[in-house]
VOGU-3710 file (C-alpha; in Angstrom, 3 decimals, decimal comma):
1> midkgyetvd> -82,056/-39,342/13,634  -83,899/-41,565/16,321  -86,016/-43,983/14,945  -87,981/-44,789/17,734  -89,104/-41,601/18,541  -87,335/-40,891/21,669  -83,842/-41,793/23,511  -83,420/-43,299/26,920  -81,548/-41,353/29,689  -78,576/-43,218/29,481
11> elslrlkgvl> -78,256/-42,039/25,471  -79,030/-38,716/26,514  -76,303/-38,522/28,961  -73,785/-39,816/26,874  -74,842/-37,408/24,403  -74,210/-34,594/26,733  -70,981/-36,001/27,955  -70,079/-35,899/24,372  -70,871/-32,442/23,505  -69,799/-31,302/27,048
21> vdsalfsrlv> -66,614/-32,878/27,873  -65,157/-34,375/24,535  -65,766/-30,867/23,296  -62,640/-28,591/22,583  -64,574/-25,817/23,469  -64,882/-26,876/27,254  -61,535/-28,821/27,728  -59,440/-25,682/28,973  -61,546/-23,442/30,752  -60,416/-20,332/32,992
31> vkgevsgkke> -63,231/-19,347/35,264  -63,287/-16,485/37,766  -65,551/-16,769/40,747  -66,246/-16,765/44,612  -65,328/-20,103/46,702  -68,517/-21,248/48,556  -69,363/-24,156/50,562  -65,963/-25,833/50,832  -65,579/-29,263/51,876  -62,315/-31,318/52,126
41> hssgvyfdlk> -62,853/-35,422/51,727  -59,860/-37,853/51,682  -60,300/-37,743/47,631  -60,248/-34,172/47,259  -61,660/-30,491/48,081  -65,407/-29,876/46,949  -66,746/-26,448/46,523  -68,981/-23,729/44,247  -67,352/-21,358/42,155  -70,105/-18,649/42,300
51> gersliscvi> -70,627/-15,675/40,152  -73,694/-12,839/40,451  -76,465/-14,817/39,504  -75,045/-18,567/39,186  -72,586/-21,007/40,298  -70,880/-24,353/39,283  -69,597/-27,187/41,268  -66,028/-27,988/41,388  -63,714/-30,550/42,547  -59,802/-30,580/42,960
61> wkdvyyrqke> -58,101/-34,245/43,975  -56,122/-33,883/46,800  -52,891/-34,672/45,011  -53,324/-31,641/42,963  -54,687/-29,596/45,759  -51,292/-30,145/47,850  -49,437/-29,044/45,032  -50,825/-25,598/45,071  -49,153/-22,754/46,686  -51,950/-21,832/49,259
71> pleegsavic> -55,070/-23,519/50,412  -58,853/-22,224/49,050  -60,223/-19,865/51,828  -64,004/-19,742/51,995  -65,354/-16,469/50,543  -62,000/-15,552/48,631  -61,960/-14,665/44,575  -59,913/-16,910/42,499  -59,403/-18,035/39,054  -59,556/-21,603/38,482
81> rgtldyyapr> -58,154/-23,541/35,471  -59,550/-27,083/34,385  -62,442/-28,643/32,748  -65,577/-29,806/32,451  -66,948/-33,245/33,492  -70,048/-34,806/33,168  -70,967/-37,738/36,051  -73,749/-39,634/33,870  -74,732/-41,758/36,968  -75,898/-38,668/39,149
91> grltfkvysy> -76,798/-36,537/36,160  -73,674/-34,021/37,661  -72,040/-31,538/35,546  -68,795/-30,614/37,737  -65,830/-28,603/36,770  -62,544/-30,143/37,423  -59,880/-27,822/38,582  -55,817/-28,122/37,913  -54,882/-25,382/39,195  -56,259/-21,736/40,869
101> ekegagakdl> -54,630/-18,582/42,067  -56,266/-15,806/43,968  -57,579/-13,056/41,841  -54,529/-10,430/41,566  -52,058/-12,937/41,950  -50,943/-13,289/38,588  -49,622/-9,448/38,481  -48,162/-10,310/42,198  -46,463/-12,935/40,550  -45,124/-10,768/37,890
111> alkalyqklk> -43,924/-7,933/40,057  -42,319/-10,563/42,085  -40,478/-12,180/39,130  -39,424/-8,735/38,357  -37,862/-7,736/41,557  -36,129/-10,838/41,608  -34,722/-10,226/38,257  -33,724/-6,641/39,193  -31,715/-7,988/42,654  -30,241/-10,897/40,864
121> aegvfdrpkk> -28,911/-8,316/38,200  -27,631/-6,123/40,712  -25,848/-9,472/42,038  -27,574/-9,226/45,502  -27,913/-13,006/45,351  -24,760/-13,392/44,210  -22,298/-12,192/47,538  -20,269/-14,929/48,841  -21,877/-17,117/51,415  -20,868/-16,936/54,622
131> sfpkypgtia> -19,809/-19,797/56,983  -21,710/-20,477/60,398  -19,885/-21,416/62,996  -19,471/-25,239/64,120  -20,033/-24,609/67,672  -22,288/-21,593/68,329  -22,062/-19,819/71,480  -24,895/-17,503/70,610  -27,820/-17,516/68,034  -30,085/-14,531/67,205
141> lvagcrsaae> -33,679/-15,414/66,379  -35,938/-12,990/64,475  -39,280/-14,233/64,573  -42,842/-13,350/65,461  -43,559/-12,775/69,184  -44,472/-16,065/70,501  -45,209/-17,365/67,199  -44,898/-20,926/66,536  -41,794/-20,345/64,677  -39,964/-18,975/67,803
151> sdvlrnvprr> -41,513/-21,973/69,781  -39,790/-24,539/67,534  -36,666/-22,977/67,300  -36,439/-22,119/71,132  -37,579/-25,971/71,595  -35,095/-27,784/68,945  -31,652/-25,476/69,516  -31,730/-26,263/73,447  -32,312/-30,118/72,498  -29,515/-30,341/70,145
161> wplakillfp> -27,083/-28,022/71,155  -27,703/-26,780/74,942  -24,309/-24,979/75,075  -26,292/-22,410/72,502  -27,690/-18,673/74,239  -30,537/-17,751/71,723  -31,262/-13,795/71,577  -34,883/-13,043/70,529  -35,500/-10,103/68,440  -39,301/-9,822/67,886
171> alvqgekaps> -40,659/-8,498/64,850  -43,878/-8,455/62,844  -44,320/-11,209/60,205  -47,392/-10,562/58,505  -49,273/-7,318/57,409  -48,189/-3,765/56,002  -45,746/-3,223/58,964  -43,962/-6,332/58,675  -41,398/-4,957/56,538  -40,076/-2,078/58,438
181> slvsalkaad> -40,238/-4,444/61,697  -38,086/-7,000/60,226  -35,481/-4,824/59,070  -35,365/-3,272/62,382  -35,176/-6,583/64,172  -32,305/-8,080/61,567  -30,304/-4,772/61,887  -30,364/-5,240/65,957  -29,606/-8,919/65,363  -26,703/-8,143/63,289
191> astaeavila> -25,182/-5,643/66,192  -25,859/-8,096/68,827  -23,473/-10,559/70,068  -24,769/-13,325/68,246  -22,745/-15,557/66,081  -25,726/-16,427/63,717  -28,911/-15,399/62,862  -32,035/-17,299/62,305  -34,889/-15,869/60,292  -38,122/-17,712/60,834
201> rgggssddls> -41,730/-17,698/60,158  -44,372/-20,463/59,566  -46,206/-21,291/56,922  -49,133/-19,146/55,220  -50,685/-17,859/51,867  -48,552/-16,104/49,487  -50,007/-12,511/50,832  -49,275/-13,768/54,636  -45,430/-14,327/53,522  -45,006/-11,142/51,384
211> gfndeavvrq> -43,127/-9,313/53,744  -40,120/-11,649/53,276  -40,322/-10,619/49,535  -40,087/-6,996/50,399  -37,021/-5,307/48,550  -35,724/-3,719/51,866  -35,561/-7,099/53,945  -34,454/-8,901/51,139  -31,408/-6,244/51,107  -31,017/-6,134/54,701
221> vagmkkpiis> -30,653/-10,034/54,614  -28,064/-9,958/51,688  -26,105/-7,355/53,423  -25,961/-9,045/57,158  -22,120/-9,222/58,532  -23,147/-12,309/60,605  -24,281/-15,466/58,489  -27,841/-15,654/58,351  -30,296/-18,716/57,401  -33,890/-17,904/56,358
231> avgheidisl> -36,479/-20,309/57,620  -39,674/-19,200/56,072  -43,083/-20,703/55,810  -43,140/-24,539/54,847  -41,092/-26,582/52,554  -43,047/-25,408/49,388  -42,923/-22,235/50,221  -39,909/-19,891/48,653  -39,527/-16,263/49,370  -36,535/-13,695/48,214
241> tdfaadlras> -35,020/-13,931/51,479  -34,277/-17,666/50,742  -32,248/-16,414/47,827  -30,617/-13,436/49,766  -29,638/-15,653/52,884  -26,384/-17,831/53,132  -28,370/-20,656/53,824  -32,305/-21,799/53,217  -34,018/-24,134/55,626  -37,543/-25,458/54,818
251> tptaaselvt> -38,733/-25,000/58,238  -37,662/-23,435/61,579  -37,199/-26,892/62,814  -34,705/-27,554/59,785  -32,931/-24,464/60,397  -32,328/-25,388/64,218  -30,763/-28,470/63,321  -28,239/-26,939/60,361  -27,137/-24,244/62,644  -26,451/-26,486/65,947
261> pdwnevmedl> -24,374/-29,519/66,141  -25,844/-32,677/67,544  -24,967/-32,547/71,295  -25,245/-36,330/71,467  -23,018/-36,838/68,368  -20,531/-34,430/69,595  -20,437/-36,538/72,645  -19,703/-39,463/70,582  -16,928/-37,634/68,966  -15,482/-36,623/72,037
271> dsyeytldsl> -15,405/-40,015/73,470  -14,205/-41,254/70,217  -11,369/-38,895/70,129  -10,776/-39,544/74,125  -10,163/-43,187/73,370  -8,242/-42,464/70,261  -6,106/-40,249/72,590  -5,676/-42,746/75,055  -4,917/-45,385/72,715  -2,119/-43,443/71,170
281> lrnklaslre> -0,573/-42,267/74,581  -0,389/-45,854/75,701  1,318/-47,154/72,515  3,716/-43,997/72,808  4,651/-44,801/76,296  4,603/-48,547/75,517  7,461/-47,701/73,166  9,384/-45,640/75,306  9,729/-48,322/77,856  10,615/-50,524/75,187
291> klsslaerpf> 13,137/-48,029/73,975  14,681/-47,251/77,111  14,907/-50,927/77,870  16,778/-51,375/74,849  19,047/-48,676/75,968  19,581/-50,168/79,117  20,736/-52,982/77,851  23,784/-51,206/75,848  27,635/-51,441/77,181  27,532/-48,046/78,340
301> fksplgafev> 24,811/-48,222/80,710  25,551/-51,539/81,999  29,378/-50,233/82,836  29,558/-46,346/82,254  33,434/-46,075/83,530  34,154/-49,002/81,135  33,260/-46,616/78,231  36,057/-43,981/79,340  38,771/-46,590/79,752  39,765/-46,255/76,109
311> ynekiarlad> 39,844/-42,766/76,193  42,075/-43,151/79,644  44,499/-45,110/77,548  44,603/-42,796/74,900  45,329/-39,693/77,023  47,906/-41,822/79,071  49,730/-42,366/75,582  49,349/-38,861/74,413  51,002/-37,659/77,751  53,811/-40,091/77,651
321> rlstslarkl> 54,387/-38,906/73,935  53,931/-34,995/75,043  56,808/-35,525/78,125  58,976/-37,147/75,704  58,501/-34,243/73,106  58,983/-31,486/75,705  62,040/-33,182/77,054  63,639/-33,801/73,700  62,662/-29,610/73,131  64,222/-28,646/76,165
331> ersasrlsfl> 67,497/-30,736/75,335  67,774/-29,063/72,199  67,068/-25,373/73,250  69,673/-26,028/76,460  72,504/-26,938/73,977  71,233/-23,727/72,047  71,518/-21,756/75,122  74,929/-23,159/75,750  76,195/-22,481/72,363  74,803/-18,891/72,396
341> egkltaldar> 76,526/-18,517/75,935  80,028/-19,408/74,373  79,503/-16,950/71,676  78,507/-14,088/74,175  81,400/-14,919/76,419  83,661/-14,501/73,844  82,545/-11,280/72,507  82,305/-10,068/76,349  84,667/-7,061/76,599  85,836/-7,679/80,317
351> ktlergfayl> 87,508/-10,868/79,067  89,281/-8,440/76,100  90,254/-6,015/78,922  91,404/-9,080/81,143  94,036/-9,456/78,228  95,652/-6,154/78,949  93,306/-3,860/76,601  91,555/-1,292/77,354  89,074/1,326/75,706  89,089/5,190/75,915
361> tdgegrsivk> 86,289/7,769/76,720  86,705/11,458/76,669  85,658/13,478/79,756  81,936/13,358/79,005  82,087/9,491/78,244  81,949/9,625/74,757  84,463/6,566/73,292  87,621/7,457/71,803  88,104/4,688/68,877  90,353/6,830/66,528
371> ateakvgtri> 93,700/8,955/67,287  92,097/12,125/65,504  89,192/11,920/68,293  91,590/12,957/70,714  93,184/16,296/70,768  96,453/17,521/72,412  95,518/18,720/76,198  92,177/16,774/76,150  91,525/14,743/79,085  91,230/11,124/78,644
381> vshladgyiv> 89,721/7,966/80,745  91,364/4,443/79,922  88,973/2,008/81,226  90,939/-1,418/82,546  89,879/-4,749/83,563  89,956/-3,830/87,278  89,491/0,179/87,013  90,355/3,525/85,182  93,423/6,106/84,282  92,590/9,543/83,993
391> sevqevsehg> 95,099/11,110/81,767  96,070/14,074/79,436  96,993/13,922/75,800  100,446/14,931/75,120  100,591/14,113/71,587  98,888/12,545/68,800  100,087/10,459/65,810  98,407/8,604/62,920  99,654/5,174/61,648  101,766/5,855/58,458
401> keka> 102,423/9,383/59,328  105,375/10,450/60,478  105,769/13,368/63,381  106,215/16,576/62,173
//
């Protein structure tokens, strides 16, 4: 109860602030309306949220605004979450917005999450990631024709790696026909001679980027034979192609840097390798020269014939030993031969015949050694030392038997 019968403006303002701001009824509000009169200031974004017959002033501070998925657009229907604030000095009631989304965005988010879960359950996002070539010769670019993303890649790839050739595969990156256009361009890029593929698009709202969340596009990205990098939107934007690709880049410029080496760094590395190789070769040559000098000081190289003198002496000694051994062996062989010759001489039939003996054969040359082998009347030949005598057997008699 006010004793003085009235209250001041300040007192009324404090009471209003207490009722409106401090009350739990107005601390967590979710309000739907149309954005109107949007103005950006250094501190935040100011706008009105209109209904059919009324409006309310709103503010979202700059740091909060930058964390949102998409910018506020004049005339768009949004659902804002926040709390009421009463600014007493000006008697202004303001709706402080903590977050917002476009009308229907909640359903889209749910559908997107459901598709993500479906593809993840199938293993689409878990396929082995392909490696990018270290020094690519040809790169395929799938992007909007004459888009900022295309310009970024065409500017940055040659700057970093001028040896790379860029093959352009233009596609629609926004609108209803974007998914089919992207799939066709990706297939063509995958069938090309490119060694790597960049899928690029600049930033935009969630609706602008929806083509990169299309199931057919995501499956095509996941099934690419060539390594592919997804560079869609700005750093805060994430699309399903980012999960399906072999690599994700925050921007098209970042994608250009990820798939190419830096020319200057490669040249520095080559210079370093050249210096190292030159040093190694010089050290190797110095080592070989030192080794050659050391070998040249050895006795063999100073007097090559001297190394053979020891062997010459050894060969001479062996030759003497061989000669002596052969002489002795020949002497023993001659003595043995003489002995055998004497024995053969003693056994020579002619010597026996010379002592008055003879040997007999029949008319056909068969030897007769027994009396019984000669029959009376048989012609026999007596072989003597100087010839032979032919005679006829008159009588045959054996030792120990008397004549009949």
